[in-house]
Every structure is written in C-alpha cells, then in structure tokens.
Backbone as XML, in Angstrom:
<?xml version="1.0"?>
<chain id="A" units="angstrom">
  <residue number="1" name="MET">
    <atom name="N" x="78.416" y="-202.023" z="19.819"/>
    <atom name="CA" x="78.678" y="-200.916" z="18.925"/>
    <atom name="C" x="78.091" y="-201.236" z="17.561"/>
  </residue>
  <residue number="2" name="ALA">
    <atom name="N" x="77.361" y="-200.315" z="17.058"/>
    <atom name="CA" x="76.697" y="-200.531" z="15.780"/>
    <atom name="C" x="77.719" y="-200.583" z="14.648"/>
  </residue>
  <residue number="3" name="ARG">
    <atom name="N" x="77.398" y="-201.363" z="13.656"/>
    <atom name="CA" x="78.259" y="-201.458" z="12.482"/>
    <atom name="C" x="78.082" y="-200.215" z="11.627"/>
  </residue>
  <residue number="4" name="LEU">
    <atom name="N" x="79.187" y="-199.782" z="11.065"/>
    <atom name="CA" x="79.137" y="-198.620" z="10.185"/>
    <atom name="C" x="78.876" y="-199.065" z="8.755"/>
  </residue>
  <residue number="5" name="GLY">
    <atom name="N" x="78.042" y="-198.308" z="8.087"/>
    <atom name="CA" x="77.834" y="-198.558" z="6.667"/>
    <atom name="C" x="78.987" y="-197.946" z="5.877"/>
  </residue>
  <residue number="6" name="THR">
    <atom name="N" x="78.899" y="-198.030" z="4.579"/>
    <atom name="CA" x="79.950" y="-197.493" z="3.717"/>
    <atom name="C" x="80.155" y="-196.012" z="3.964"/>
  </residue>
  <residue number="7" name="THR">
    <atom name="N" x="79.084" y="-195.256" z="4.063"/>
    <atom name="CA" x="79.189" y="-193.815" z="4.299"/>
    <atom name="C" x="79.859" y="-193.537" z="5.636"/>
  </residue>
  <residue number="8" name="GLY">
    <atom name="N" x="79.493" y="-194.280" z="6.651"/>
    <atom name="CA" x="80.092" y="-194.110" z="7.972"/>
    <atom name="C" x="81.582" y="-194.383" z="7.962"/>
  </residue>
  <residue number="9" name="ARG">
    <atom name="N" x="81.982" y="-195.438" z="7.249"/>
    <atom name="CA" x="83.413" y="-195.767" z="7.160"/>
    <atom name="C" x="84.179" y="-194.671" z="6.425"/>
  </residue>
  <residue number="10" name="ILE">
    <atom name="N" x="83.585" y="-194.119" z="5.404"/>
    <atom name="CA" x="84.230" y="-193.026" z="4.661"/>
    <atom name="C" x="84.399" y="-191.806" z="5.559"/>
  </residue>
  <residue number="11" name="VAL">
    <atom name="N" x="83.369" y="-191.468" z="6.305"/>
    <atom name="CA" x="83.428" y="-190.327" z="7.213"/>
    <atom name="C" x="84.508" y="-190.541" z="8.267"/>
  </residue>
  <residue number="12" name="VAL">
    <atom name="N" x="84.560" y="-191.716" z="8.850"/>
    <atom name="CA" x="85.569" y="-192.025" z="9.864"/>
    <atom name="C" x="86.967" y="-191.939" z="9.256"/>
  </residue>
  <residue number="13" name="ALA">
    <atom name="N" x="87.139" y="-192.487" z="8.072"/>
    <atom name="CA" x="88.450" y="-192.443" z="7.405"/>
    <atom name="C" x="88.872" y="-191.005" z="7.147"/>
  </residue>
  <residue number="14" name="LEU">
    <atom name="N" x="87.941" y="-190.180" z="6.689"/>
    <atom name="CA" x="88.256" y="-188.762" z="6.436"/>
    <atom name="C" x="88.611" y="-188.034" z="7.726"/>
  </residue>
  <residue number="15" name="LEU">
    <atom name="N" x="87.875" y="-188.310" z="8.781"/>
    <atom name="CA" x="88.162" y="-187.665" z="10.061"/>
    <atom name="C" x="89.524" y="-188.076" z="10.602"/>
  </residue>
  <residue number="16" name="MET">
    <atom name="N" x="89.898" y="-189.319" z="10.370"/>
    <atom name="CA" x="91.197" y="-189.781" z="10.842"/>
    <atom name="C" x="92.338" y="-189.235" z="9.978"/>
  </residue>
  <residue number="17" name="ALA">
    <atom name="N" x="92.088" y="-189.051" z="8.703"/>
    <atom name="CA" x="93.130" y="-188.579" z="7.788"/>
    <atom name="C" x="93.320" y="-187.066" z="7.855"/>
  </residue>
  <residue number="18" name="ALA">
    <atom name="N" x="92.313" y="-186.325" z="8.259"/>
    <atom name="CA" x="92.377" y="-184.864" z="8.250"/>
    <atom name="C" x="93.552" y="-184.304" z="9.059"/>
  </residue>
  <residue number="19" name="PRO">
    <atom name="N" x="93.776" y="-184.748" z="10.294"/>
    <atom name="CA" x="94.914" y="-184.203" z="11.044"/>
    <atom name="C" x="96.256" y="-184.478" z="10.371"/>
  </residue>
  <residue number="20" name="ILE">
    <atom name="N" x="96.384" y="-185.625" z="9.745"/>
    <atom name="CA" x="97.632" y="-185.953" z="9.048"/>
    <atom name="C" x="97.817" y="-185.024" z="7.855"/>
  </residue>
  <residue number="21" name="ALA">
    <atom name="N" x="96.758" y="-184.788" z="7.106"/>
    <atom name="CA" x="96.836" y="-183.895" z="5.947"/>
    <atom name="C" x="97.183" y="-182.477" z="6.381"/>
  </residue>
  <residue number="22" name="PHE">
    <atom name="N" x="96.568" y="-181.997" z="7.450"/>
    <atom name="CA" x="96.864" y="-180.648" z="7.936"/>
    <atom name="C" x="98.305" y="-180.548" z="8.421"/>
  </residue>
  <residue number="23" name="ALA">
    <atom name="N" x="98.797" y="-181.561" z="9.076"/>
    <atom name="CA" x="100.182" y="-181.556" z="9.557"/>
    <atom name="C" x="101.151" y="-181.523" z="8.390"/>
  </residue>
  <residue number="24" name="ARG">
    <atom name="N" x="100.885" y="-182.319" z="7.372"/>
    <atom name="CA" x="101.755" y="-182.319" z="6.184"/>
    <atom name="C" x="101.739" y="-180.963" z="5.510"/>
  </residue>
  <residue number="25" name="GLN">
    <atom name="N" x="100.557" y="-180.360" z="5.413"/>
    <atom name="CA" x="100.449" y="-179.040" z="4.787"/>
    <atom name="C" x="101.232" y="-178.011" z="5.602"/>
  </residue>
  <residue number="26" name="ALA">
    <atom name="N" x="101.142" y="-178.061" z="6.911"/>
    <atom name="CA" x="101.871" y="-177.121" z="7.762"/>
    <atom name="C" x="103.377" y="-177.279" z="7.581"/>
  </residue>
  <residue number="27" name="VAL">
    <atom name="N" x="103.839" y="-178.514" z="7.476"/>
    <atom name="CA" x="105.264" y="-178.762" z="7.259"/>
    <atom name="C" x="105.683" y="-178.237" z="5.893"/>
  </residue>
  <residue number="28" name="ALA">
    <atom name="N" x="104.858" y="-178.454" z="4.868"/>
    <atom name="CA" x="105.177" y="-177.978" z="3.523"/>
    <atom name="C" x="105.241" y="-176.460" z="3.484"/>
  </residue>
  <residue number="29" name="VAL">
    <atom name="N" x="104.297" y="-175.783" z="4.154"/>
    <atom name="CA" x="104.295" y="-174.325" z="4.191"/>
    <atom name="C" x="105.543" y="-173.824" z="4.903"/>
  </residue>
  <residue number="30" name="ALA">
    <atom name="N" x="105.908" y="-174.444" z="6.011"/>
    <atom name="CA" x="107.111" y="-174.040" z="6.732"/>
    <atom name="C" x="108.344" y="-174.249" z="5.863"/>
  </residue>
  <residue number="31" name="ALA">
    <atom name="N" x="108.380" y="-175.361" z="5.130"/>
    <atom name="CA" x="109.513" y="-175.624" z="4.240"/>
    <atom name="C" x="109.556" y="-174.586" z="3.141"/>
  </residue>
  <residue number="32" name="ASP">
    <atom name="N" x="108.406" y="-174.215" z="2.592"/>
    <atom name="CA" x="108.361" y="-173.194" z="1.552"/>
    <atom name="C" x="108.903" y="-171.874" z="2.069"/>
  </residue>
  <residue number="33" name="ARG">
    <atom name="N" x="108.484" y="-171.489" z="3.278"/>
    <atom name="CA" x="108.971" y="-170.236" z="3.856"/>
    <atom name="C" x="110.471" y="-170.301" z="4.108"/>
  </residue>
  <residue number="34" name="ALA">
    <atom name="N" x="110.937" y="-171.455" z="4.556"/>
    <atom name="CA" x="112.375" y="-171.628" z="4.788"/>
    <atom name="C" x="113.140" y="-171.508" z="3.473"/>
  </residue>
  <residue number="35" name="LEU">
    <atom name="N" x="112.631" y="-172.111" z="2.428"/>
    <atom name="CA" x="113.258" y="-171.989" z="1.107"/>
    <atom name="C" x="113.215" y="-170.531" z="0.653"/>
  </residue>
  <residue number="36" name="GLY">
    <atom name="N" x="112.086" y="-169.869" z="0.876"/>
    <atom name="CA" x="111.965" y="-168.458" z="0.511"/>
    <atom name="C" x="112.969" y="-167.590" z="1.241"/>
  </residue>
  <residue number="37" name="GLU">
    <atom name="N" x="113.150" y="-167.860" z="2.525"/>
    <atom name="CA" x="114.133" y="-167.098" z="3.290"/>
    <atom name="C" x="115.536" y="-167.352" z="2.732"/>
  </residue>
  <residue number="38" name="TYR">
    <atom name="N" x="115.825" y="-168.584" z="2.422"/>
    <atom name="CA" x="117.123" y="-168.942" z="1.851"/>
    <atom name="C" x="117.357" y="-168.213" z="0.523"/>
  </residue>
  <residue number="39" name="LEU">
    <atom name="N" x="116.321" y="-168.163" z="-0.318"/>
    <atom name="CA" x="116.443" y="-167.537" z="-1.634"/>
    <atom name="C" x="116.402" y="-166.010" z="-1.584"/>
  </residue>
  <residue number="40" name="SER">
    <atom name="N" x="115.961" y="-165.450" z="-0.476"/>
    <atom name="CA" x="115.701" y="-164.011" z="-0.391"/>
    <atom name="C" x="116.944" y="-163.133" z="-0.418"/>
  </residue>
  <residue number="41" name="SER">
    <atom name="N" x="118.119" y="-163.709" z="-0.231"/>
    <atom name="CA" x="119.330" y="-162.875" z="-0.140"/>
    <atom name="C" x="119.531" y="-162.014" z="-1.385"/>
  </residue>
  <residue number="42" name="GLU">
    <atom name="N" x="119.235" y="-162.540" z="-2.536"/>
    <atom name="CA" x="119.367" y="-161.739" z="-3.761"/>
    <atom name="C" x="118.332" y="-160.614" z="-3.784"/>
  </residue>
  <residue number="43" name="CYS">
    <atom name="N" x="117.133" y="-160.898" z="-3.327"/>
    <atom name="CA" x="116.056" y="-159.900" z="-3.333"/>
    <atom name="C" x="116.365" y="-158.731" z="-2.402"/>
  </residue>
  <residue number="44" name="VAL">
    <atom name="N" x="116.857" y="-159.073" z="-1.201"/>
    <atom name="CA" x="117.067" y="-158.030" z="-0.193"/>
    <atom name="C" x="118.328" y="-157.212" z="-0.446"/>
  </residue>
  <residue number="45" name="THR">
    <atom name="N" x="119.054" y="-157.568" z="-1.488"/>
    <atom name="CA" x="120.155" y="-156.716" z="-1.915"/>
    <atom name="C" x="119.597" y="-155.360" z="-2.339"/>
  </residue>
  <residue number="46" name="CYS">
    <atom name="N" x="118.427" y="-155.360" z="-2.943"/>
    <atom name="CA" x="117.789" y="-154.115" z="-3.394"/>
    <atom name="C" x="116.538" y="-153.758" z="-2.580"/>
  </residue>
  <residue number="47" name="HIS">
    <atom name="N" x="115.681" y="-154.747" z="-2.334"/>
    <atom name="CA" x="114.428" y="-154.516" z="-1.615"/>
    <atom name="C" x="114.698" y="-154.600" z="-0.110"/>
  </residue>
  <residue number="48" name="GLN">
    <atom name="N" x="114.415" y="-153.520" z="0.592"/>
    <atom name="CA" x="114.730" y="-153.455" z="2.021"/>
    <atom name="C" x="113.744" y="-154.255" z="2.869"/>
  </residue>
  <residue number="49" name="LEU">
    <atom name="N" x="114.269" y="-154.963" z="3.848"/>
    <atom name="CA" x="113.416" y="-155.720" z="4.769"/>
    <atom name="C" x="112.671" y="-154.814" z="5.737"/>
  </residue>
  <residue number="50" name="THR">
    <atom name="N" x="113.071" y="-153.563" z="5.831"/>
    <atom name="CA" x="112.382" y="-152.638" z="6.731"/>
    <atom name="C" x="111.037" y="-152.219" z="6.189"/>
  </residue>
  <residue number="51" name="GLY">
    <atom name="N" x="110.831" y="-152.386" z="4.881"/>
    <atom name="CA" x="109.591" y="-151.933" z="4.265"/>
    <atom name="C" x="109.677" y="-150.505" z="3.776"/>
  </residue>
  <residue number="52" name="ARG">
    <atom name="N" x="110.825" y="-149.883" z="3.955"/>
    <atom name="CA" x="110.996" y="-148.503" z="3.477"/>
    <atom name="C" x="111.049" y="-148.472" z="1.963"/>
  </residue>
  <residue number="53" name="TYR">
    <atom name="N" x="110.571" y="-147.356" z="1.421"/>
    <atom name="CA" x="110.605" y="-147.151" z="-0.020"/>
    <atom name="C" x="111.645" y="-146.091" z="-0.316"/>
  </residue>
  <residue number="54" name="GLU">
    <atom name="N" x="112.740" y="-146.511" z="-0.917"/>
    <atom name="CA" x="113.789" y="-145.574" z="-1.301"/>
    <atom name="C" x="114.137" y="-145.807" z="-2.766"/>
  </residue>
  <residue number="55" name="GLY">
    <atom name="N" x="113.146" y="-145.637" z="-3.640"/>
    <atom name="CA" x="113.340" y="-145.813" z="-5.069"/>
    <atom name="C" x="113.055" y="-147.221" z="-5.560"/>
  </residue>
  <residue number="56" name="ILE">
    <atom name="N" x="113.190" y="-148.190" z="-4.695"/>
    <atom name="CA" x="112.883" y="-149.584" z="-5.035"/>
    <atom name="C" x="111.738" y="-150.004" z="-4.122"/>
  </residue>
  <residue number="57" name="PRO">
    <atom name="N" x="110.646" y="-150.463" z="-4.700"/>
    <atom name="CA" x="109.464" y="-150.758" z="-3.873"/>
    <atom name="C" x="109.706" y="-151.865" z="-2.859"/>
  </residue>
  <residue number="58" name="PRO">
    <atom name="N" x="109.113" y="-151.733" z="-1.684"/>
    <atom name="CA" x="109.202" y="-152.810" z="-0.690"/>
    <atom name="C" x="108.357" y="-153.999" z="-1.154"/>
  </residue>
  <residue number="59" name="ILE">
    <atom name="N" x="108.765" y="-155.183" z="-0.769"/>
    <atom name="CA" x="108.020" y="-156.386" z="-1.166"/>
    <atom name="C" x="107.549" y="-157.190" z="0.039"/>
  </residue>
  <residue number="60" name="ILE">
    <atom name="N" x="107.749" y="-156.669" z="1.237"/>
    <atom name="CA" x="107.313" y="-157.411" z="2.421"/>
    <atom name="C" x="105.828" y="-157.171" z="2.663"/>
  </residue>
  <residue number="61" name="GLY">
    <atom name="N" x="105.170" y="-158.195" z="3.150"/>
    <atom name="CA" x="103.756" y="-158.096" z="3.478"/>
    <atom name="C" x="102.821" y="-158.174" z="2.282"/>
  </residue>
  <residue number="62" name="TRP">
    <atom name="N" x="103.348" y="-158.438" z="1.100"/>
    <atom name="CA" x="102.480" y="-158.556" z="-0.077"/>
    <atom name="C" x="101.679" y="-159.846" z="0.001"/>
  </residue>
  <residue number="63" name="PRO">
    <atom name="N" x="100.449" y="-159.809" z="-0.485"/>
    <atom name="CA" x="99.705" y="-161.066" z="-0.604"/>
    <atom name="C" x="100.445" y="-162.004" z="-1.566"/>
  </residue>
  <residue number="64" name="GLU">
    <atom name="N" x="100.474" y="-163.274" z="-1.233"/>
    <atom name="CA" x="101.226" y="-164.233" z="-2.030"/>
    <atom name="C" x="100.793" y="-164.245" z="-3.491"/>
  </residue>
  <residue number="65" name="ALA">
    <atom name="N" x="99.493" y="-164.183" z="-3.735"/>
    <atom name="CA" x="98.994" y="-164.227" z="-5.118"/>
    <atom name="C" x="99.506" y="-163.031" z="-5.923"/>
  </residue>
  <residue number="66" name="SER">
    <atom name="N" x="99.548" y="-161.854" z="-5.303"/>
    <atom name="CA" x="100.043" y="-160.662" z="-5.991"/>
    <atom name="C" x="101.524" y="-160.792" z="-6.308"/>
  </residue>
  <residue number="67" name="PHE">
    <atom name="N" x="102.304" y="-161.283" z="-5.350"/>
    <atom name="CA" x="103.738" y="-161.475" z="-5.551"/>
    <atom name="C" x="103.974" y="-162.409" z="-6.738"/>
  </residue>
  <residue number="68" name="ILE">
    <atom name="N" x="103.275" y="-163.526" z="-6.757"/>
    <atom name="CA" x="103.435" y="-164.511" z="-7.827"/>
    <atom name="C" x="103.026" y="-163.915" z="-9.169"/>
  </residue>
  <residue number="69" name="GLU">
    <atom name="N" x="101.919" y="-163.208" z="-9.189"/>
    <atom name="CA" x="101.439" y="-162.589" z="-10.430"/>
    <atom name="C" x="102.469" y="-161.603" z="-10.980"/>
  </residue>
  <residue number="70" name="ILE">
    <atom name="N" x="103.016" y="-160.779" z="-10.118"/>
    <atom name="CA" x="103.994" y="-159.779" z="-10.555"/>
    <atom name="C" x="105.269" y="-160.449" z="-11.047"/>
  </residue>
  <residue number="71" name="MET">
    <atom name="N" x="105.732" y="-161.470" z="-10.341"/>
    <atom name="CA" x="106.936" y="-162.180" z="-10.795"/>
    <atom name="C" x="106.695" y="-162.841" z="-12.153"/>
  </residue>
  <residue number="72" name="ASN">
    <atom name="N" x="105.517" y="-163.384" z="-12.361"/>
    <atom name="CA" x="105.186" y="-163.970" z="-13.662"/>
    <atom name="C" x="105.129" y="-162.905" z="-14.758"/>
  </residue>
  <residue number="73" name="GLU">
    <atom name="N" x="104.694" y="-161.709" z="-14.417"/>
    <atom name="CA" x="104.684" y="-160.614" z="-15.396"/>
    <atom name="C" x="106.112" y="-160.214" z="-15.775"/>
  </residue>
  <residue number="74" name="TYR">
    <atom name="N" x="107.038" y="-160.255" z="-14.828"/>
    <atom name="CA" x="108.443" y="-160.011" z="-15.170"/>
    <atom name="C" x="108.983" y="-161.138" z="-16.036"/>
  </residue>
  <residue number="75" name="ARG">
    <atom name="N" x="108.638" y="-162.359" z="-15.707"/>
    <atom name="CA" x="109.092" y="-163.512" z="-16.501"/>
    <atom name="C" x="108.655" y="-163.403" z="-17.953"/>
  </residue>
  <residue number="76" name="SER">
    <atom name="N" x="107.401" y="-163.017" z="-18.140"/>
    <atom name="CA" x="106.853" y="-162.935" z="-19.502"/>
    <atom name="C" x="107.127" y="-161.580" z="-20.152"/>
  </residue>
  <residue number="77" name="LYS">
    <atom name="N" x="107.866" y="-160.732" z="-19.464"/>
    <atom name="CA" x="108.281" y="-159.410" z="-19.952"/>
    <atom name="C" x="107.106" y="-158.454" z="-20.182"/>
  </residue>
  <residue number="78" name="VAL">
    <atom name="N" x="105.999" y="-158.705" z="-19.475"/>
    <atom name="CA" x="104.879" y="-157.760" z="-19.479"/>
    <atom name="C" x="105.303" y="-156.515" z="-18.698"/>
  </residue>
  <residue number="79" name="ARG">
    <atom name="N" x="106.039" y="-156.729" z="-17.613"/>
    <atom name="CA" x="106.623" y="-155.622" z="-16.846"/>
    <atom name="C" x="108.057" y="-155.430" z="-17.323"/>
  </residue>
  <residue number="80" name="SER">
    <atom name="N" x="108.427" y="-154.166" z="-17.496"/>
    <atom name="CA" x="109.765" y="-153.903" z="-18.032"/>
    <atom name="C" x="110.721" y="-153.427" z="-16.941"/>
  </residue>
  <residue number="81" name="ASN">
    <atom name="N" x="111.636" y="-154.293" z="-16.604"/>
    <atom name="CA" x="112.762" y="-153.993" z="-15.733"/>
    <atom name="C" x="113.743" y="-155.136" z="-15.968"/>
  </residue>
  <residue number="82" name="SER">
    <atom name="N" x="114.856" y="-154.823" z="-16.615"/>
    <atom name="CA" x="115.765" y="-155.894" z="-17.030"/>
    <atom name="C" x="116.310" y="-156.696" z="-15.849"/>
  </residue>
  <residue number="83" name="VAL">
    <atom name="N" x="116.566" y="-156.040" z="-14.723"/>
    <atom name="CA" x="117.072" y="-156.761" z="-13.549"/>
    <atom name="C" x="116.014" y="-157.746" z="-13.059"/>
  </residue>
  <residue number="84" name="MET">
    <atom name="N" x="114.799" y="-157.272" z="-12.892"/>
    <atom name="CA" x="113.729" y="-158.139" z="-12.393"/>
    <atom name="C" x="113.372" y="-159.223" z="-13.401"/>
  </residue>
  <residue number="85" name="GLN">
    <atom name="N" x="113.432" y="-158.930" z="-14.685"/>
    <atom name="CA" x="113.174" y="-159.952" z="-15.699"/>
    <atom name="C" x="114.210" y="-161.071" z="-15.601"/>
  </residue>
  <residue number="86" name="THR">
    <atom name="N" x="115.463" y="-160.701" z="-15.372"/>
    <atom name="CA" x="116.530" y="-161.690" z="-15.240"/>
    <atom name="C" x="116.348" y="-162.529" z="-13.986"/>
  </residue>
  <residue number="87" name="VAL">
    <atom name="N" x="116.104" y="-161.858" z="-12.864"/>
    <atom name="CA" x="115.928" y="-162.569" z="-11.592"/>
    <atom name="C" x="114.722" y="-163.497" z="-11.671"/>
  </residue>
  <residue number="88" name="ALA">
    <atom name="N" x="113.588" y="-162.970" z="-12.097"/>
    <atom name="CA" x="112.364" y="-163.775" z="-12.165"/>
    <atom name="C" x="112.510" y="-164.918" z="-13.160"/>
  </residue>
  <residue number="89" name="GLY">
    <atom name="N" x="113.224" y="-164.687" z="-14.235"/>
    <atom name="CA" x="113.411" y="-165.709" z="-15.258"/>
    <atom name="C" x="114.224" y="-166.905" z="-14.786"/>
  </residue>
  <residue number="90" name="ARG">
    <atom name="N" x="115.051" y="-166.712" z="-13.765"/>
    <atom name="CA" x="115.881" y="-167.808" z="-13.236"/>
    <atom name="C" x="115.151" y="-168.654" z="-12.204"/>
  </residue>
  <residue number="91" name="LEU">
    <atom name="N" x="114.023" y="-168.178" z="-11.716"/>
    <atom name="CA" x="113.326" y="-168.863" z="-10.624"/>
    <atom name="C" x="112.280" y="-169.848" z="-11.143"/>
  </residue>
  <residue number="92" name="SER">
    <atom name="N" x="112.174" y="-170.975" z="-10.474"/>
    <atom name="CA" x="111.119" y="-171.942" z="-10.786"/>
    <atom name="C" x="109.809" y="-171.474" z="-10.146"/>
  </residue>
  <residue number="93" name="ASN">
    <atom name="N" x="108.723" y="-172.101" z="-10.532"/>
    <atom name="CA" x="107.425" y="-171.786" z="-9.914"/>
    <atom name="C" x="107.472" y="-172.036" z="-8.410"/>
  </residue>
  <residue number="94" name="GLU">
    <atom name="N" x="108.115" y="-173.123" z="-8.003"/>
    <atom name="CA" x="108.229" y="-173.460" z="-6.574"/>
    <atom name="C" x="109.017" y="-172.381" z="-5.837"/>
  </residue>
  <residue number="95" name="GLU">
    <atom name="N" x="110.081" y="-171.895" z="-6.437"/>
    <atom name="CA" x="110.899" y="-170.863" z="-5.797"/>
    <atom name="C" x="110.149" y="-169.543" z="-5.683"/>
  </residue>
  <residue number="96" name="VAL">
    <atom name="N" x="109.394" y="-169.183" z="-6.707"/>
    <atom name="CA" x="108.593" y="-167.953" z="-6.645"/>
    <atom name="C" x="107.551" y="-168.079" z="-5.542"/>
  </residue>
  <residue number="97" name="ALA">
    <atom name="N" x="106.896" y="-169.235" z="-5.454"/>
    <atom name="CA" x="105.891" y="-169.455" z="-4.398"/>
    <atom name="C" x="106.537" y="-169.394" z="-3.019"/>
  </residue>
  <residue number="98" name="ALA">
    <atom name="N" x="107.741" y="-169.938" z="-2.879"/>
    <atom name="CA" x="108.442" y="-169.906" z="-1.592"/>
    <atom name="C" x="108.800" y="-168.473" z="-1.214"/>
  </residue>
  <residue number="99" name="LEU">
    <atom name="N" x="109.272" y="-167.693" z="-2.161"/>
    <atom name="CA" x="109.570" y="-166.283" z="-1.890"/>
    <atom name="C" x="108.299" y="-165.520" z="-1.522"/>
  </residue>
  <residue number="100" name="ALA">
    <atom name="N" x="107.213" y="-165.806" z="-2.220"/>
    <atom name="CA" x="105.933" y="-165.156" z="-1.916"/>
    <atom name="C" x="105.494" y="-165.479" z="-0.491"/>
  </residue>
  <residue number="101" name="ALA">
    <atom name="N" x="105.654" y="-166.733" z="-0.081"/>
    <atom name="CA" x="105.281" y="-167.135" z="1.284"/>
    <atom name="C" x="106.166" y="-166.430" z="2.307"/>
  </residue>
  <residue number="102" name="TYR">
    <atom name="N" x="107.452" y="-166.369" z="2.046"/>
    <atom name="CA" x="108.388" y="-165.735" z="2.986"/>
    <atom name="C" x="108.118" y="-164.232" z="3.104"/>
  </residue>
  <residue number="103" name="PHE">
    <atom name="N" x="108.126" y="-163.531" z="1.992"/>
    <atom name="CA" x="107.938" y="-162.080" z="2.051"/>
    <atom name="C" x="106.528" y="-161.708" z="2.492"/>
  </residue>
  <residue number="104" name="GLY">
    <atom name="N" x="105.546" y="-162.538" z="2.170"/>
    <atom name="CA" x="104.171" y="-162.271" z="2.583"/>
    <atom name="C" x="103.993" y="-162.299" z="4.087"/>
  </residue>
  <residue number="105" name="ASP">
    <atom name="N" x="104.815" y="-163.060" z="4.790"/>
    <atom name="CA" x="104.724" y="-163.175" z="6.243"/>
    <atom name="C" x="105.465" y="-162.061" z="6.987"/>
  </residue>
  <residue number="106" name="LEU">
    <atom name="N" x="106.331" y="-161.354" z="6.302"/>
    <atom name="CA" x="107.135" y="-160.326" z="6.984"/>
    <atom name="C" x="106.303" y="-159.059" z="7.210"/>
  </residue>
  <residue number="107" name="LYS">
    <atom name="N" x="106.566" y="-158.400" z="8.301"/>
    <atom name="CA" x="105.882" y="-157.146" z="8.650"/>
    <atom name="C" x="106.858" y="-155.992" z="8.527"/>
  </residue>
  <residue number="108" name="SER">
    <atom name="N" x="106.349" y="-154.839" z="8.156"/>
    <atom name="CA" x="107.159" y="-153.630" z="8.024"/>
    <atom name="C" x="107.724" y="-153.226" z="9.386"/>
  </residue>
  <residue number="109" name="LYS">
    <atom name="N" x="108.961" y="-152.771" z="9.382"/>
    <atom name="CA" x="109.600" y="-152.300" z="10.626"/>
    <atom name="C" x="109.535" y="-150.784" z="10.736"/>
  </residue>
  <residue number="110" name="ASN">
    <atom name="N" x="108.730" y="-150.166" z="9.898"/>
    <atom name="CA" x="108.568" y="-148.694" z="9.946"/>
    <atom name="C" x="107.690" y="-148.281" z="11.094"/>
  </residue>
</chain>
C-alpha cells in the first residue's frame, strides 16, 4: 500500500470525520426541534397548529430564517404587537431558532 502524503492524510481524515459531523448535526437539529416543541405551548395558545387563519396568522411551515427575522423584529420593537414583543423578548436566540425549526417542519392540516 502506497504511503499517503500530507494531502492524502488530510483527505482521509476529513472523509472519516464527515459521518461523525453529520451525525452530530442531525442530533443537534433533532434536539432543537424537541426544544421548539417543548416551548411551543405558549405559541399555540394563539397560533393554531391547523394552519387556519382566524385573526391570528398561522406560523406553521414558515422558513426558519423568516421566523427568526420576524421574532427579532418583535424583540427590537420594529413590529408593533405588545404580546409578541413580550413573548419574543423573553426568548433566547437558541429558543427562537428551536421554535423556528419546530414550526418550520409542521404542515398545514387544512
């Protein structure tokens, strides 16, 4: 078997580490969604999980980046809604990301 040079060893190391990195990322994403589901009880008091719009906009199926952006706008009071400003203001960045992951994965039941 031929000896590997420095570049070859780096490539082999990266190939061996890639599955571990992907597995860790998958576990982290699942944990984020689980945290989001746990935190969602306050949200679903007003926002329906069915996706129906009855005066309060549905938040299921939103792209994660949009969800995070909107929550940050409530935090910074760019968007005016005292309830949402209060709720968003209590959440950490990690919690907002977890909620975005959870609600982003849900599908409308309409």
